[in-house]
KEZAZA-558853 format. One record per residue (C-alpha): residue number from 0; residue in one letter; x, y, z. Coordinates in pm, 1 decimal, decimal comma. Example, Ala and Ser with C-alpha at 12.3 -4.5 7.8 and 13.67 -1.06 7.14 Angstrom:
# KEZAZA-558853
(r 0 'a' (1230,0 -450,0 780,0))
(r 1 's' (1367,0 -106,0 714,0))
# end
This chain:
# KEZAZA-558853
(r 0 'm' (1190,4 986,9 -1572,4))
(r 1 'm' (1348,9 640,6 -1584,2))
(r 2 'a' (1674,7 782,0 -1449,2))
(r 3 'd' (1485,1 932,2 -1154,4))
(r 4 't' (1325,4 595,4 -1080,1))
(r 5 'q' (1663,3 418,8 -1097,3))
(r 6 'r' (1827,8 681,0 -879,3))
(r 7 't' (1564,5 655,4 -605,3))
(r 8 'l' (1519,8 277,0 -615,7))
(r 9 'p' (1813,1 214,1 -375,4))
(r 10 'q' (1652,5 457,4 -130,1))
(r 11 'f' (1325,8 263,9 -143,5))
(r 12 'e' (1507,9 -67,7 -108,7))
(r 13 'a' (1689,0 66,4 198,3))
(r 14 'a' (1360,6 183,8 351,3))
(r 15 'l' (1193,3 -148,5 282,9))
(r 16 's' (1487,9 -344,7 421,0))
(r 17 'k' (1435,5 -163,7 752,3))
(r 18 'w' (1071,7 -268,3 739,4))
(r 19 'e' (1174,7 -628,3 668,9))
(r 20 'n' (1424,5 -623,6 956,9))
(r 21 'e' (1142,9 -519,9 1186,3))
(r 22 'g' (944,6 -827,4 1086,0))
(r 23 'g' (713,8 -664,8 831,8))
(r 24 'a' (771,5 -907,1 546,3))
(r 25 'q' (842,6 -1215,9 753,7))
(r 26 'a' (519,1 -1345,4 893,9))
(r 27 'h' (504,1 -1458,8 1252,7))
(r 28 'r' (208,1 -1686,5 1279,3))
(r 29 'p' (43,8 -1664,3 1619,4))
(r 30 'q' (46,1 -1990,0 1805,7))
(r 31 'p' (-227,8 -2110,5 2035,7))
(r 32 'g' (-155,2 -1958,5 2372,9))
(r 33 'd' (27,4 -1654,4 2230,1))
(r 34 'f' (-263,9 -1438,7 2340,6))
(r 35 'p' (-493,1 -1494,9 2634,4))
(r 36 'h' (-863,9 -1508,2 2555,1))
(r 37 'l' (-977,3 -1148,1 2527,5))
(r 38 'd' (-1325,9 -1011,5 2505,0))
(r 39 'v' (-1328,1 -736,6 2245,1))
(r 40 'p' (-1516,3 -435,2 2379,1))
(r 41 'q' (-1755,4 -245,3 2153,5))
(r 42 's' (-1522,5 55,9 2167,5))
(r 43 'v' (-1263,6 -144,0 1969,5))
(r 44 'n' (-1519,7 -212,6 1696,6))
(r 45 't' (-1607,2 156,3 1689,5))
(r 46 'e' (-1239,1 248,2 1660,2))
(r 47 'l' (-1198,6 -3,4 1375,7))
(r 48 'd' (-1496,2 151,5 1195,4))
(r 49 'h' (-1340,2 497,3 1229,7))
(r 50 'l' (-1006,3 362,8 1105,0))
(r 51 'h' (-1180,5 211,2 803,8))
(r 52 'i' (-1345,6 545,0 722,4))
(r 53 'r' (-1012,3 728,0 750,2))
(r 54 'm' (-844,2 466,8 527,5))
(r 55 'i' (-1106,8 518,9 257,5))
(r 56 'a' (-1050,4 894,8 278,8))
(r 57 'm' (-672,7 846,3 253,2))
(r 58 'e' (-711,7 618,1 -50,7))
(r 59 'n' (-923,0 879,7 -224,9))
(r 60 'l' (-674,3 1154,7 -143,8))
(r 61 'l' (-389,7 936,2 -274,0))
(r 62 'i' (-581,1 871,0 -594,4))
(r 63 't' (-634,6 1246,3 -634,1))
(r 64 'l' (-263,0 1316,0 -587,9))
(r 65 'l' (-160,8 1038,2 -826,2))
(r 66 'a' (-410,2 1162,1 -1085,5))
(r 67 'q' (-241,8 1503,0 -1082,9))
(r 68 's' (116,3 1373,7 -1080,0))
(r 69 's' (352,0 1293,3 -1365,0))
(r 70 'd' (399,4 936,3 -1485,7))
(r 71 'g' (701,5 886,2 -1256,4))
(r 72 'p' (517,2 840,4 -925,4))
(r 73 'r' (264,7 606,2 -1085,5))
(r 74 'e' (540,5 391,5 -1237,5))
(r 75 'l' (722,3 393,2 -904,9))
(r 76 'g' (402,4 273,8 -735,4))
(r 77 'r' (382,7 -18,4 -976,6))
(r 78 'a' (750,4 -97,8 -917,6))
(r 79 'm' (697,7 -86,5 -540,2))
(r 80 'a' (406,2 -329,2 -571,3))
(r 81 'a' (629,4 -572,0 -760,1))
(r 82 'y' (903,1 -526,4 -500,6))
(r 83 'i' (683,0 -613,7 -202,4))
(r 84 's' (531,5 -913,9 -380,9))
(r 85 'p' (653,6 -1245,4 -239,0))
(r 86 'r' (1017,9 -1315,0 -304,9))
(r 87 'p' (1220,2 -1630,4 -247,0))
(r 88 'g' (1317,4 -1668,2 116,6))
(r 89 'f' (1023,0 -1472,2 254,4))
(r 90 't' (695,0 -1602,5 383,8))
(r 91 'h' (400,7 -1551,8 151,3))
(r 92 'h' (182,4 -1339,9 370,4))
(r 93 's' (-183,1 -1275,1 281,4))
(r 94 'r' (-176,9 -907,9 382,0))
(r 95 't' (139,9 -841,9 183,3))
(r 96 'l' (-15,3 -1017,1 -117,6))
(r 97 'g' (-326,7 -803,5 -76,6))
(r 98 'a' (-123,5 -483,1 -48,4))
(r 99 'a' (83,3 -570,5 -355,2))
(r 100 'a' (-236,1 -633,3 -553,1))
(r 101 'q' (-404,6 -315,3 -425,9))
(r 102 'm' (-123,8 -77,3 -522,1))
(r 103 'p' (-151,8 -112,9 -902,8))
(r 104 'h' (-529,9 -102,3 -860,3))
(r 105 'l' (-500,4 240,4 -694,0))
(r 106 'v' (-268,2 357,1 -972,6))
(r 107 'e' (-524,1 247,4 -1232,1))
(r 108 'r' (-804,4 424,1 -1046,2))
(r 109 'a' (-588,3 738,0 -1052,2))
(r 110 'r' (-538,5 698,2 -1429,0))
(r 111 'h' (-913,8 680,1 -1477,6))
(r 112 'f' (-964,0 990,3 -1263,4))
(r 113 'r' (-683,8 1166,7 -1450,5))
(r 114 'd' (-874,8 1113,6 -1774,3))
(r 115 'w' (-1171,1 1293,6 -1612,7))
(r 116 'v' (-953,4 1582,9 -1494,1))
(r 117 'e' (-781,7 1623,7 -1832,8))
(r 118 'g' (-1117,7 1612,1 -2011,2))
(r 119 'd' (-1252,4 1876,8 -1771,6))
(r 120 'v' (-1553,9 1654,5 -1696,8))
(r 121 'l' (-1564,2 1758,4 -1330,3))
(r 122 's' (-1604,3 2134,6 -1391,7))
# end
């Protein structure tokens, strides 16, 4: 299991470096005047509500998959959270901090659900 994690870690680092090169980890703070004043139509709020609902569904599906997986993917999730946490030379970005904190939380929720599945509580 540990060998699998070590073998795939360079692949994850390569994928994340592409993300960083595209500006994902380096925050660009909007300046006044970057965006003209925009009125947000109600349809945007509706779309955001639908996105939120889909994100909740995806989280629950991810938890289900993690609950049924071996320890490797859960450990890798924890390692990924540590990797995207702020590092020297990168801007500490509130959304990245939130994502890094949320990932182990999802893994723990999966562990709790796994206990239910193994105990056959849901049948």
